[in-house]
C-alpha positions, 0 to 999 in steps of 0.5 A: 418223951415216954420210954415204956420199953426201958426200966427207969433204973436203966434209963438213969444208968444210960443218962449217967453214962451219956454225961459221965462216960461211966456206969457204976456196977457195969458187970451187973447192968450190962445185960440191961444196958446192951439193948439200950446201947444198940437201940440208941446207937451208943457204940462206946457203951455197947462195947463196954457192955460186950466186954463186961458180958464176955467176962461172964461167959461160963456154962450157966450163962452160955445160952442167955449170952448167945441170945444177947449176942444174936439179938443185939449184933454183938459180934465180939460177944459171939466170937468170944465163944470160940 
C-alpha cells in the first residue's frame, strides 16, 4: 500500500495509535492526525484530536480550526466556538 497523501511521521503516529491507543504529543500532532482519523474512520483518534484542538482555540487559531472543523466533520470542534 502506498500512502502518498500522508507524511511518514503521521503514518507512524497513526500506526502507533492503532496498536497502543496513544499518541505522544497529541496536542502538537492533532492537526495532522485529524484528517487521517477521518479518512480511515478511526473514531476514537478523531475524538482525541478534536479534544486536543478545542484546547487550542484562541484568536490566532480561529480560522484554521474552523476550516478543520468543516473539512473533517468535527462538529464538537465547530460547537466549541459558541
